[in-house]
ZAPA-172417 format. One line per field, with one value per residue: residue number from 0; chain; residue in three letters; x, y, z of N, C-alpha, C in turn. Coordinates in pm, 1 decimal. Example, Ala and Ser with C-alpha at 12.3 -4.5 7.8 and 13.67 -1.06 7.14 Angstrom:
REM residues 2
seq: [0;1]
mol: [A;A]
type: [ALA;SER]
n_X: [1319.0;1285.0]
n_Y: [-569.0;-225.0]
n_Z: [780.0;708.0]
ca_X: [1230.0;1367.0]
ca_Y: [-450.0;-106.0]
ca_Z: [780.0;714.0]
c_X: [1320.0;1290.0]
c_Y: [-330.0;3.0]
c_Z: [780.0;787.0]
***
This chain:
REM residues 93
seq: [0;1;2;3;4;5;6;7;8;9;10;11;12;13;14;15;16;17;18;19;20;21;22;23;24;25;26;27;28;29;30;31;32;33;34;35;36;37;38;39;40;41;42;43;44;45;46;47;48;49;50;51;52;53;54;55;56;57;58;59;60;61;62;63;64;65;66;67;68;69;70;71;72;73;74;75;76;77;78;79;80;81;82;83;84;85;86;87;88;89;90;91;92]
mol: [A;A;A;A;A;A;A;A;A;A;A;A;A;A;A;A;A;A;A;A;A;A;A;A;A;A;A;A;A;A;A;A;A;A;A;A;A;A;A;A;A;A;A;A;A;A;A;A;A;A;A;A;A;A;A;A;A;A;A;A;A;A;A;A;A;A;A;A;A;A;A;A;A;A;A;A;A;A;A;A;A;A;A;A;A;A;A;A;A;A;A;A;A]
type: [MET;ARG;LEU;GLY;LEU;LEU;ILE;TRP;CYS;ALA;VAL;SER;VAL;ALA;PRO;LEU;ALA;HIS;ALA;ALA;LEU;PRO;GLY;ASP;SER;ALA;ALA;GLY;LYS;LYS;LEU;HIS;ASP;ALA;HIS;CYS;MET;THR;CYS;HIS;ASP;THR;SER;VAL;TYR;THR;ARG;LYS;ASP;ARG;GLN;ILE;LYS;SER;LEU;ALA;ALA;LEU;ASN;GLU;GLN;LEU;GLY;GLU;CYS;THR;HIS;MET;ALA;GLN;VAL;THR;LEU;SER;ALA;SER;GLN;GLN;LYS;ASP;VAL;ILE;LYS;TYR;LEU;ASN;GLU;GLN;PHE;TYR;LYS;PHE;LYS]
n_X: [8778.2;9011.5;9048.3;9097.8;9342.0;9503.0;9499.6;9622.4;9879.1;9966.1;9973.1;10158.4;10395.7;10446.7;10588.4;10843.1;10944.1;11141.5;11355.8;11411.7;11568.3;11894.5;12205.6;12391.8;12281.2;12401.1;12672.8;12641.8;12562.9;12799.0;12967.7;12822.4;12832.5;13104.7;13162.9;12949.5;12856.5;13040.2;12971.3;12700.9;12429.2;12189.9;11946.5;11891.0;11767.6;11519.8;11379.7;11095.2;11080.7;11235.8;11439.3;11463.0;11270.9;11241.5;11381.0;11549.4;11619.1;11751.7;11972.9;12096.6;12154.2;12336.0;12548.7;12616.1;12686.5;12907.0;13081.8;13121.5;13233.6;13461.0;13485.2;13526.2;13321.3;13262.2;13045.6;12909.2;12938.7;12794.9;12537.0;12506.3;12499.4;12274.3;12077.9;12089.1;12015.0;11759.2;11620.2;11641.6;11550.3;11402.6;11222.3;11131.3;10967.3]
n_Y: [7134.7;7039.8;6797.6;6891.9;7021.3;6804.2;6656.2;6841.3;6850.3;6585.8;6569.1;6766.9;6673.4;6429.1;6443.7;6484.2;6249.2;6093.1;6265.6;6259.9;6041.1;5969.4;6086.3;6150.2;6173.0;6236.0;6187.2;5919.7;5818.9;5849.0;5670.2;5434.8;5411.3;5376.7;5139.8;4947.6;4911.7;4755.9;4494.5;4469.2;4621.2;4895.2;4773.2;4566.4;4677.1;4753.8;4543.6;4325.6;4109.3;4177.8;4138.2;4295.4;4436.3;4618.8;4885.2;4776.0;4532.0;4632.5;4756.7;4527.6;4386.8;4562.4;4533.5;4263.1;4278.8;4457.5;4306.8;4080.3;4206.5;4295.9;4554.7;4828.9;5031.4;5325.2;5393.1;5628.3;5648.0;5421.4;5500.1;5704.8;5565.3;5403.9;5602.1;5716.8;5490.8;5439.2;5680.0;5695.5;5448.6;5264.2;5390.3;5355.8;5416.4]
n_Z: [16636.9;16768.7;16630.4;16373.9;16418.3;16491.7;16252.2;16081.9;16201.1;16161.9;15880.2;15823.5;15936.2;15813.9;15553.4;15648.5;15741.4;15609.6;15624.0;15891.6;15944.5;16042.6;15898.1;15592.3;15284.9;15038.2;15082.4;15139.1;14890.0;14743.3;14882.5;14843.3;14559.7;14526.1;14664.8;14669.9;14411.3;14285.6;14316.1;14248.2;14058.7;14079.1;14035.6;14205.0;14422.8;14337.2;14233.4;14201.2;14377.3;14598.1;14888.4;15115.5;15361.4;15564.0;15770.1;15961.2;15843.4;15621.7;15741.3;15847.2;15610.8;15490.5;15666.7;15616.8;15345.5;15347.8;15495.0;15328.0;15105.8;15215.0;15320.0;15528.0;15708.7;15892.5;16174.6;16121.8;15842.8;15767.0;15841.7;15658.0;15412.3;15452.1;15478.0;15219.4;15057.1;15158.0;15108.5;14830.7;14725.9;14899.9;15090.1;15357.3;15671.7]
ca_X: [8900.9;9123.9;9065.9;9163.4;9481.1;9571.5;9516.8;9723.8;10009.8;10002.5;10004.9;10278.6;10513.4;10465.9;10696.5;10972.9;10980.9;11269.1;11458.2;11441.2;11671.1;12025.4;12300.7;12408.8;12254.6;12498.9;12793.0;12603.1;12566.0;12939.9;13015.0;12751.3;12885.2;13243.2;13178.9;12840.2;12837.2;13136.0;12906.9;12567.7;12378.1;12077.0;11825.3;11867.1;11681.6;11388.7;11314.0;10969.2;11099.2;11346.3;11438.9;11466.1;11133.9;11239.7;11509.0;11633.2;11672.0;11846.3;12094.6;12158.0;12209.1;12456.0;12655.1;12655.7;12753.2;13039.7;13166.0;13157.0;13318.3;13577.2;13483.3;13499.9;13256.0;13237.1;12903.6;12858.4;12930.7;12683.7;12415.0;12499.2;12457.7;12135.1;11992.4;12083.7;11935.7;11619.9;11560.9;11642.4;11486.0;11313.6;11117.5;11079.7;10942.2]
ca_Y: [7213.4;6950.1;6703.0;6965.4;7043.3;6674.7;6624.6;6932.7;6806.4;6460.6;6598.8;6850.5;6596.8;6313.3;6457.8;6490.0;6117.0;6051.4;6358.1;6229.8;5938.3;6035.5;6058.9;6241.9;6088.0;6263.2;6110.3;5780.1;5784.0;5834.1;5544.1;5328.0;5397.3;5330.0;5007.0;4853.2;4890.0;4657.0;4362.9;4470.2;4753.3;4936.6;4695.0;4478.9;4749.5;4782.3;4423.8;4294.7;4010.9;4219.3;4073.8;4393.3;4481.4;4712.4;4950.8;4680.1;4438.2;4708.2;4767.9;4395.2;4355.9;4643.9;4466.2;4142.5;4317.9;4512.8;4194.0;4001.2;4288.1;4333.8;4700.7;4876.6;5161.6;5374.3;5402.1;5745.5;5612.4;5327.8;5581.2;5777.1;5471.1;5367.0;5717.1;5723.9;5380.4;5455.4;5792.9;5672.3;5326.0;5188.5;5477.9;5309.8;5524.0]
ca_Z: [16640.5;16801.7;16521.1;16265.8;16458.3;16482.4;16110.1;16030.1;16252.2;16094.7;15740.8;15820.8;15978.6;15726.0;15456.1;15716.4;15791.7;15552.5;15671.3;16030.9;15948.6;16048.5;15791.8;15479.4;15168.2;14931.3;15118.4;15125.9;14747.6;14704.7;14940.4;14772.0;14424.6;14533.9;14723.8;14645.3;14268.3;14235.8;14321.6;14185.6;14022.0;14162.0;14008.7;14320.1;14516.2;14279.2;14179.3;14267.7;14484.0;14683.7;15019.6;15223.8;15388.8;15677.2;15798.4;16034.5;15743.8;15539.6;15821.8;15853.6;15478.7;15471.7;15742.6;15543.9;15221.2;15375.9;15538.2;15209.3;15018.0;15295.2;15328.4;15663.1;15714.6;16027.3;16206.7;16050.0;15700.8;15753.3;15845.5;15530.9;15308.0;15481.0;15443.8;15073.0;15003.3;15197.7;15035.5;14686.5;14679.9;14988.7;15144.8;15485.6;15768.1]
c_X: [9021.4;9153.1;9137.3;9310.6;9561.4;9597.0;9624.4;9863.4;10056.3;10044.9;10134.6;10404.7;10543.4;10577.9;10835.5;11022.1;11116.2;11382.6;11499.7;11549.0;11807.7;12113.9;12298.8;12393.9;12351.0;12628.6;12764.4;12605.1;12709.0;12996.3;12951.8;12813.5;13026.7;13253.6;13072.6;12826.2;12939.4;13074.2;12772.2;12530.3;12252.8;11948.8;11792.7;11771.7;11539.7;11317.3;11190.3;10985.7;11213.3;11327.2;11425.1;11326.4;11125.5;11375.9;11603.5;11697.4;11774.6;11979.2;12169.8;12223.6;12334.6;12574.0;12706.2;12733.4;12893.7;13134.3;13214.0;13252.8;13447.4;13596.6;13450.7;13441.6;13238.5;13085.5;12838.7;12841.9;12816.1;12551.1;12396.5;12447.4;12311.4;12041.1;11978.4;11992.4;11788.3;11552.8;11544.5;11554.1;11376.6;11197.7;11052.7;11059.5;10992.9]
c_Y: [7124.8;6852.4;6769.9;6988.8;6914.6;6636.1;6713.1;6889.7;6680.7;6485.4;6679.1;6772.8;6482.5;6331.5;6460.1;6353.8;6072.0;6139.4;6324.9;6122.3;6005.5;5998.3;6165.1;6159.1;6113.7;6187.0;5960.9;5733.4;5762.1;5702.9;5425.6;5303.9;5341.2;5184.6;4905.6;4816.8;4793.0;4517.1;4358.3;4612.4;4783.0;4856.9;4600.4;4545.4;4766.7;4659.5;4389.7;4199.8;4048.5;4166.7;4172.3;4453.4;4582.2;4778.7;4856.6;4580.8;4506.4;4724.7;4635.6;4359.6;4436.5;4581.6;4342.3;4177.8;4372.8;4404.2;4113.7;4077.4;4332.2;4485.4;4737.2;5016.8;5200.0;5376.4;5517.8;5715.0;5514.4;5402.8;5656.2;5685.9;5431.4;5481.3;5729.3;5615.2;5396.3;5568.7;5762.0;5554.9;5271.6;5269.5;5422.3;5429.1;5486.4]
c_Z: [16667.2;16688.0;16404.8;16295.0;16448.3;16337.5;16049.5;16074.2;16179.6;15950.8;15730.1;15850.6;15882.2;15623.9;15519.9;15761.8;15737.7;15602.3;15814.5;16044.7;15948.2;15930.6;15684.1;15352.5;15052.9;14957.4;15104.6;14982.1;14701.4;14756.6;14868.1;14634.7;14425.4;14578.9;14683.2;14497.6;14209.1;14233.0;14249.9;14145.5;14104.7;14136.3;14124.4;14419.8;14464.9;14224.5;14262.7;14384.7;14580.0;14825.5;15134.8;15241.7;15503.8;15691.3;15871.5;15937.3;15653.5;15612.7;15827.1;15720.1;15450.6;15546.2;15671.5;15417.1;15247.8;15422.2;15417.0;15117.2;15087.7;15295.8;15472.8;15655.3;15861.1;16050.9;16131.2;15900.8;15675.6;15752.9;15714.6;15419.7;15327.7;15443.1;15292.1;15015.9;15036.8;15121.0;14887.4;14643.7;14772.1;15046.4;15271.6;15577.0;15902.9]
***
């Protein structure tokens, strides 16, 4: 009985992993398209040898990119972009 309950809980919560990340992915897409697409297209996220392997690395890369592009994003906007990129391309948990 307990094992069944644990399995049910694990299966029920798993699809919510991406939703648990804070931010608004629709707003993140708008910010991404306005600021990130000036330097590269989305193929950088899907290439086989991509450099980003974790949410921490994704956050760090966003900081480097905004610095290089001289774009200032609020903490909320950064969360929006991270949520969009993770949901659309990376799928980190």
